[in-house]
C-alpha positions in Angstrom: 142.2 95.7 185.8 142.5 92.0 185.9 145.6 91.3 187.9 148.7 91.1 185.6 147.0 92.8 182.8 147.8 96.4 182.3 146.4 97.4 179.0 148.0 100.6 176.8 145.6 102.9 176.1 145.2 103.6 172.2 146.7 107.2 171.4 144.0 109.9 172.3 144.0 111.5 168.9 142.6 108.3 167.3 139.4 108.9 169.4 139.0 112.7 169.3 140.0 113.2 173.0 141.9 115.5 174.6 142.4 114.2 178.0 144.0 110.6 177.8 142.1 109.3 181.2 138.9 109.8 178.7 140.0 107.0 176.4 138.3 103.8 176.8 140.2 101.4 174.4 143.6 99.9 173.7 145.2 99.5 170.7 143.2 97.8 167.5 144.3 95.2 165.4 143.0 93.5 162.4 141.5 89.9 163.3 140.2 89.3 159.8 140.4 90.7 156.3 137.3 88.9 154.8 135.0 89.8 156.5 137.1 92.9 157.9 137.0 92.6 161.7 138.8 94.5 164.4 139.4 93.6 168.2 140.7 95.5 171.2 140.5 95.8 174.8 138.4 97.9 176.8 139.8 100.0 179.2 137.9 100.3 182.4 139.2 102.7 185.2 137.1 102.7 188.2 138.6 105.8 189.0 137.5 107.5 185.9 135.2 110.2 187.4 132.7 110.5 184.8 131.5 107.0 184.9 132.0 105.9 188.3 130.8 109.2 190.3 129.1 106.7 192.7 130.1 103.2 193.7 129.2 100.3 191.2 129.9 96.6 191.1 129.6 96.5 187.2 130.7 98.5 184.1 128.2 101.3 183.4 126.2 101.1 180.3 127.2 104.6 178.9 130.8 103.4 179.1 130.1 100.6 176.5 128.5 103.2 174.7 131.5 105.7 174.5 133.9 102.6 174.2 131.9 101.4 171.0 131.8 105.1 169.6 135.7 105.4 170.4 136.1 102.2 168.4 134.5 103.3 165.3 136.4 106.4 165.2 139.8 104.7 165.4 139.2 102.1 162.9 138.1 104.8 160.6 141.5 106.3 161.0 143.5 103.5 161.5 142.4 101.3 158.9 139.9 103.4 156.8 141.9 105.9 155.3 139.9 108.9 157.1 142.2 111.7 157.7 142.1 113.8 161.0 140.0 117.0 161.0 137.1 114.8 159.7 133.9 115.1 161.6 132.0 112.2 162.7 128.2 112.6 162.8 126.5 110.2 165.0 123.1 109.2 163.2 122.1 106.3 165.2 123.3 104.0 168.1 121.4 100.8 169.0 122.9 99.0 172.3 121.9 95.7 174.0 122.7 94.5 177.5 122.8 90.7 177.6 124.5 90.5 181.1 126.4 92.6 183.6 130.1 93.1 183.1 132.2 92.5 186.2 134.7 95.1 187.1 138.6 93.8 187.1 138.0 91.4 184.5 139.2 92.0 180.7 136.4 93.2 178.2 137.4 92.5 174.4 135.4 94.6 171.9 135.0 92.8 168.4 133.9 95.4 165.7 133.2 95.4 161.9 132.0 98.1 159.6 129.1 97.0 156.8 127.1 99.3 154.6 129.9 101.3 153.7 129.2 104.3 151.3 131.8 106.3 149.5 131.8 110.2 148.1 134.7 111.1 145.7 136.5 108.0 146.7 136.5 108.5 150.4 134.4 106.9 153.0 131.5 108.9 154.0 128.9 107.0 155.5 128.8 103.6 157.3 127.5 101.4 160.0 129.6 99.7 162.7 128.7 96.4 164.8 130.4 95.3 167.7 130.5 92.9 170.7 131.8 93.5 173.9 133.1 90.0 175.4 133.9 89.0 179.1 134.7 85.5 180.2 134.1 84.5 176.5 130.7 85.4 176.3 128.9 88.4 174.7 127.8 91.1 177.5 126.6 93.8 175.2 126.3 94.5 171.4 126.1 97.8 169.7 125.5 99.0 166.2 125.7 102.6 165.1 125.1 104.4 161.8 127.8 107.2 161.2 128.5 110.3 158.5 131.7 111.3 157.9 132.6 115.2 156.8 135.6 116.5 155.8 136.1 119.2 158.4 135.7 122.3 155.9 132.3 120.8 154.9 131.3 120.2 158.4 131.9 124.0 159.2 129.8 125.0 156.2 127.1 122.5 157.0 126.8 123.7 160.5 126.9 127.6 159.1 124.1 127.1 157.0 122.1 125.2 159.7 122.8 128.1 162.5 121.8 130.6 159.7 118.2 128.9 159.8 118.1 129.2 163.4 118.5 133.3 163.6 
């Protein structure tokens, strides 16, 4: 972390993680109501075993992917009224890397949702977009399409899918 900048991780339940050290984002704040935009700090810990299993002089690309996924889930719970127990199904991710991100320097994630679709008054599908910013410049961009299923509907869906495989 940048000298003097200690960032608090968001509560792990908002990103569907069991272990706190797997949480890659800090608290999210709304920065704009129209269009609806959000911002948080990316938590980069070079001691994190999965992403830094070998020495690196930059933030690994897969860490951006997971941080972007976590931002989408957290925004859904915190700002879009998606209840816990909802299953998030990733349909597609697109990610672009524009520059290397240096270790030890803050990375800000800016995010927005578009193409929101509702079912029975509840958000059921959306596209999230975000930029990862370091030194005031975009180092990576990400976009992903999601479906959200209440837990019981997801279970029926999976049981049906599994029965087709037998």
